C-alpha positions in Angstrom: 15.7 19.3 -6.8 13.7 18.0 -9.6 12.1 14.9 -10.9 13.4 12.8 -14.0 11.6 9.8 -15.9 12.9 6.6 -17.1 11.8 3.6 -19.1 12.4 0.3 -18.0 11.5 -3.6 -19.2 8.8 -4.9 -17.0 10.1 -8.3 -16.9 14.0 -7.6 -16.5 14.0 -4.3 -15.0 16.6 -3.4 -17.4 16.9 0.4 -18.5 15.5 1.3 -22.0 15.9 4.9 -21.7 15.3 8.4 -20.2 12.1 10.0 -21.1 11.9 13.9 -22.0 8.3 14.4 -20.3 6.0 16.5 -18.2 4.8 14.7 -15.0 1.1 15.3 -14.5 0.6 13.1 -11.1 2.0 10.0 -9.4 0.8 8.4 -6.2 1.8 5.2 -4.0 -0.6 4.1 -1.4 0.0 1.7 1.4 -2.3 -1.5 0.3 -3.7 0.5 -2.4 -3.2 1.1 -6.0 -0.4 3.2 -7.3 -0.7 5.3 -10.3 1.2 7.7 -12.6 0.6 9.7 -15.3 3.2 11.7 -17.7 3.0 13.7 -20.9 5.7 13.6 -23.7 7.3 17.1 -23.8 6.6 19.3 -26.8 9.0 18.3 -29.5 10.0 15.1 -27.9 8.0 13.2 -30.7 8.6 13.4 -34.0 8.1 11.2 -37.0 11.6 9.9 -37.1 11.2 9.1 -33.5 7.8 7.8 -33.4 8.5 4.0 -33.9 11.1 4.0 -31.4 9.0 5.8 -28.8 6.0 3.4 -29.4 8.3 0.5 -28.9 9.9 1.8 -25.5 6.2 2.7 -24.1 4.5 -0.5 -25.1 1.9 -1.0 -22.4 2.8 -3.6 -19.8 5.9 -4.5 -21.4 7.7 -1.2 -20.3 7.7 0.1 -17.0 7.6 3.8 -16.1 9.8 5.2 -13.5 9.8 8.8 -11.7 12.9 9.5 -9.9 13.4 12.2 -7.5 16.7 13.6 -7.7 18.6 15.7 -5.0 21.5 17.9 -6.2 24.3 16.0 -4.0 23.5 12.7 -4.8 25.2 10.6 -7.6 21.4 9.1 -8.5 18.1 9.8 -7.3 15.4 7.5 -5.2 12.3 5.9 -7.4 9.3 7.4 -6.1 7.3 5.5 -8.6 7.5 2.3 -10.9 4.7 0.5 -12.6 3.7 -0.7 -15.9 2.1 1.6 -18.4 -1.2 0.5 -18.9 -2.6 3.0 -21.5 -1.1 5.8 -23.8 -3.2 8.5 -25.5 -2.6 11.0 -28.5 -5.0 13.8 -28.7 -3.6 15.5 -31.4 -1.1 17.3 -30.1 0.7 15.2 -27.2 0.9 11.6 -25.9 -0.3 10.9 -22.5 1.1 7.6 -20.8 -0.7 6.4 -17.6 0.8 3.7 -15.3 -0.3 1.6 -12.6 1.7 0.3 -9.7 3.3 -3.3 -9.5 0.3 -4.5 -7.6 -1.5 -4.3 -11.1 0.4 -7.2 -12.4 -0.3 -9.4 -9.3 -3.7 -8.7 -9.8 -3.7 -10.7 -13.0 -1.7 -13.8 -11.7 -3.6 -16.7 -10.3 -2.5 -18.9 -7.4 -2.7 -22.2 -9.6 -0.5 -24.7 -11.3 -1.0 -24.4 -15.1 -1.0 -28.3 -15.6 -4.6 -29.7 -15.7 -6.9 -30.8 -14.1 -7.3 -27.3 -12.8 -10.5 -27.4 -10.9 -9.4 -30.1 -8.6 -5.9 -28.5 -7.7 -5.0 -27.1 -4.4 -1.9 -25.3 -2.9 -1.3 -25.4 0.8 0.9 -23.5 2.7 1.9 -23.8 6.4 4.9 -24.1 9.1 5.8 -20.4 8.5 4.7 -16.9 9.6 1.7 -15.3 7.8 4.1 -12.8 6.1 6.5 -15.9 5.0 3.0 -17.6 3.5 2.6 -14.3 1.6 6.1 -14.7 0.4 6.0 -18.3 -0.5 2.8 -17.8 -2.3 4.2 -15.0 -4.4 7.4 -17.2 -5.1 5.1 -19.8 -6.2 3.2 -17.8 -9.0 5.7 -15.4 -10.0 9.2 -16.9 -8.9 11.8 -14.9 -11.0 9.9 -13.9 -13.9 9.7 -10.2 -12.4 12.6 -8.5 -10.7 11.4 -8.7 -7.1 13.9 -8.7 -4.3 12.1 -11.3 -1.8 12.7 -11.2 2.0 13.6 -14.2 4.1 11.1 -17.0 4.8 10.4 -16.9 8.7 9.4 -20.2 9.8 7.2 -21.1 12.8 5.2 -23.9 14.5 1.9 -21.9 14.9 -0.9 -24.6 13.8 -3.3 -21.6 12.8 -0.7 -20.4 10.0 -2.2 -22.6 7.5 -3.9 -21.4 4.1 -5.0 -23.3 1.2 -6.3 -22.1 -2.2 -8.2 -24.1 -4.7 -8.0 -24.3 -8.3 -11.5 -23.7 -9.1 -11.7 -20.3 -7.5 -9.0 -18.8 -9.3 -7.7 -16.6 -6.7 -5.3 -13.9 -7.8 -2.0 -13.6 -5.8 -2.7 -9.8 -5.4 -6.1 -10.1 -4.0 -4.6 -12.9 -1.5 -2.0 -10.5 -0.5 -4.5 -8.0 0.5 -6.9 -10.4 2.5 -4.0 -11.6 4.7 -3.3 -7.8 5.7 -7.1 -7.9 6.7 -6.8 -10.6 9.2 -6.1 -9.8 12.9 -2.3 -9.6 13.0 -2.1 -10.0 9.2 1.1 -8.9 7.5 1.1 -5.2 5.7 3.2 -5.6 2.4 4.6 -3.2 -0.1 6.7 -3.2 -3.3 9.0 -0.6 -3.1 10.9 0.6 -6.2 14.8 0.5 -6.0 17.5 1.1 -8.6 19.7 -2.4 -8.8 23.0 -0.4 -8.6 24.5 3.3 -8.6 24.1 3.0 -12.7 20.6 2.7 -13.0 21.0 -0.6 -14.6 17.8 -2.3 -13.7 14.5 -1.2 -11.7 13.7 -3.7 -8.8 10.9 -4.1 -6.6 11.7 -4.6 -2.9 8.9 -6.9 -1.3 8.5 -5.6 2.1 6.2 -7.5 4.5 5.2 -7.5 8.0 6.4 -10.0 10.7 5.0 -11.9 13.6 6.3 -9.3 15.8 5.3 -6.4 13.9 2.7 -6.9 11.1 2.8 -3.3 10.6 5.2 -1.8 8.1 6.8 0.6 10.3 10.4 2.3 9.8 12.8 2.3 12.6 13.2 5.9 13.0 10.6 8.7 12.7 11.1 12.0 10.5 9.7 15.4 12.1 7.5 17.6 10.4 6.9 21.1 12.4 3.8 22.8 11.2 4.3 25.6 13.7 7.7 27.4 12.7 7.7 30.1 10.3 9.7 29.0 7.0 8.6 25.2 7.8 8.4 22.9 4.8 4.7 22.0 5.8 2.6 24.1 3.7 -0.9 22.9 4.8 -2.0 20.6 7.5 -5.7 19.0 6.9 -7.5 16.4 9.2 -10.1 13.8 7.9 -12.3 11.7 10.4 -14.2 9.0 8.3 -16.8 7.0 10.3 -18.4 5.5 7.4 -17.1 2.0 7.5 -17.8 1.6 11.3 -19.8 -1.3 12.7 -20.4 -3.0 15.5 -21.5 -6.4 13.8 -19.7 -7.7 11.3 -21.0 -10.5 8.8 -19.2 -12.6 6.6 -20.3 -15.0 3.8 -17.9 -17.8 2.4 -18.2 -20.4 -0.2 -21.8 -22.1 -1.0 -25.1 -21.1 -2.0 -28.2 -20.4 -0.7 -28.7 -22.4 2.6 -25.4 -24.0 2.1 -23.5 -20.8 2.4 -20.6 -20.7 5.0 -21.3 -18.2 7.2 -19.8 -16.1 10.1 -20.6 -13.2 12.3 -18.5 -11.0 14.9 -19.9 -8.3 17.4 -18.8 -5.8 20.1 -21.3 -3.9 22.3 -19.0 -1.7 23.7 -20.2 1.5 21.6 -24.0 0.5 21.8 -23.7 0.3 25.6 -22.3 3.9 25.2 -25.3 4.9 23.1 -24.1 4.3 19.7 -26.4 2.8 17.2 -26.1 -0.7 16.3 -24.3 -0.8 13.0 -24.0 -4.0 10.6 -22.3 -4.6 7.7 -21.2 -7.5 5.2 -18.1 -8.6 3.4 -18.1 -11.7 1.0 -15.2 -14.0 1.0 -16.5 -16.7 -1.9 -13.2 -18.5 -2.0 -13.2 -19.5 1.7 -14.1 -23.0 2.5 -13.0 -23.3 6.2 -15.2 -22.1 9.1 -12.2 -21.0 11.1 -10.9 -19.1 8.1 -13.8 -17.1 7.9 -14.3 -16.2 11.5 -10.6 -15.1 11.4 -11.3 -12.7 8.5 -14.6 -11.5 10.0 -12.9 -11.1 13.3 -10.2 -8.9 11.4 -13.1 -6.8 9.6 -14.9 -6.1 13.1 -11.7 -4.9 14.8 -10.9 -2.4 11.9 -14.2 -1.3 12.0 -14.7 0.0 15.8 -13.6 3.4 15.3 -13.4 5.9 12.6 -10.3 6.3 10.6 -8.5 9.5 11.4 -6.0 10.9 9.3 -3.7 13.6 8.7 -2.9 15.4 5.3 0.4 17.1 5.0 1.4 19.2 2.0 5.3 19.7 2.2 8.2 21.2 0.2 10.2 18.1 -0.7 13.4 20.4 -1.3 13.6 21.3 2.5 14.5 18.5 5.2 13.2 15.8 5.4 13.8 15.4 1.8 11.5 14.0 -0.6 12.7 10.4 -1.3 13.8 10.0 2.6 10.5 8.8 3.5 8.7 5.9 2.5 5.2 4.2 3.1 5.0 3.1 6.4 7.0 5.8 7.6 6.8 7.3 11.3 6.5 10.7 11.5 6.0 13.3 14.4 4.0 16.3 13.8 4.4 19.4 15.9 1.1 21.4 16.0 0.2 24.6 17.5 -2.7 26.8 17.6 -4.4 25.3 14.6 -7.9 26.2 13.7 -9.2 22.7 13.9 -6.6 20.1 15.2 -5.8 20.4 18.9 -2.0 21.2 20.1 0.2 18.2 20.0 1.6 16.5 23.0 5.4 17.1 23.6 7.1 15.6 20.8 4.5 15.9 18.3 1.5 13.6 17.3 3.4 10.1 16.2 1.7 9.3 12.9 2.3 6.9 9.8 2.6 7.5 6.2 -0.1 5.7 4.3 0.0 7.4 1.0 2.7 9.8 -1.2 1.8 11.7 -4.1 2.8 14.8 -6.1 3.2 16.2 -9.5 6.0 17.8 -11.2 6.6 20.5 -8.5 8.3 19.9 -5.3 5.4 19.8 -3.5 4.5 16.2 -1.9 1.4 15.4 -0.6 1.3 12.7 2.5 -1.5 10.9 4.2 -0.8 9.7 7.6 -2.7 7.8 10.4 -2.0 7.1 13.8 0.7 5.0 14.3 -1.0 1.7 15.8 -0.5 -2.0 16.1 -2.7 -3.7 13.5 -5.9 -5.0 14.8 -4.6 -5.1 18.4 -6.0 -3.0 21.4 -4.6 0.1 22.0 -4.4 2.4 24.7 -5.0 6.0 23.9 -4.0 9.1 25.8 -3.5 12.7 24.6 -4.9 12.0 21.1 -5.7 14.6 19.0 -9.3 14.1 18.8 -10.1 10.7 20.2 -10.6 10.3 24.0 -8.9 8.7 26.2 -9.3 5.1 26.2 -9.7 2.2 29.2 -7.2 -0.2 28.8 -7.5 -1.9 25.3 -10.7 -0.5 24.2 -9.8 0.8 20.7 -8.6 -1.2 18.1 -7.4 0.8 15.3 -5.8 0.7 11.6 
């Protein structure tokens, strides 16, 4: 088991060449910023190969692909793919830094390029929230990038409507993130995949949450056992982050001074149980509709009602479940016994969901996991590793 590195054209996805290099790090994060860093191997760069190497590693024009290879598979599984954004020569070697596919979407505006620009508005309705995201992306990007789009999901929900004004110059990347923050808003991901068994092209498969399941969740869980000798689980960590908790949420929309659009949402459940009152604010300066701002603020409050609880696993990707067989949103069961901090898991293990995957040149893969819950909806909790049992519908978790 090992990694391989390839260079592809960003716009077409076409294969350019394999790259003889060393992987310093790679990371994929759900709704976050993917990154990777590689160094050209000693001897890979010569004065004779300089011009071709510089051409094949041109920032933004070239995408860096890192592939995990299993010995019995014809080709491996891409674990990272994104455009090169910086390259540096320190006198001995060349270092390439790449960002995730989302970095391109953060530089594309939701606007028609035909003037006048300030008076434009783009409006979507008559489809699910996830499909609005898909339609919005096809409007901005279309077929100019090798994206595999999901099928549009139509509906008649009158609240499923979104308008973007030209003067706001909203990026499609930030708009996708905003949708995921709404109550029952869809998560999304751009998973790198090869177009065929010959590695002809790298594509990005757009995965988007649906009305029935806004979260990206795989149908079948993979199991990690942290109790057995010889287990691929090398290390288990636990994080409880309450820094973003709030009992009242504020939001500012478009406008200035006394004409600013404002919204607030609160929940006294914790205050009544002797928690301090905690307030926080988020700005939505491109929002001009009160109901849209209300929905966003309500979603922010739902996400702020509880601490974020995460597992961290360091696993040997060369042992089942093999690296490349799990992805972002992957359901996992984690069996824990006699841990120094984490209570023993219930029968079947803790059910968690992968929110980040990272690694380097070794076979060690690091997984970040959170509890498997429905985004923004009340969750009935029993036998949790740390959170007390809830009354019905008390907790709303990410």
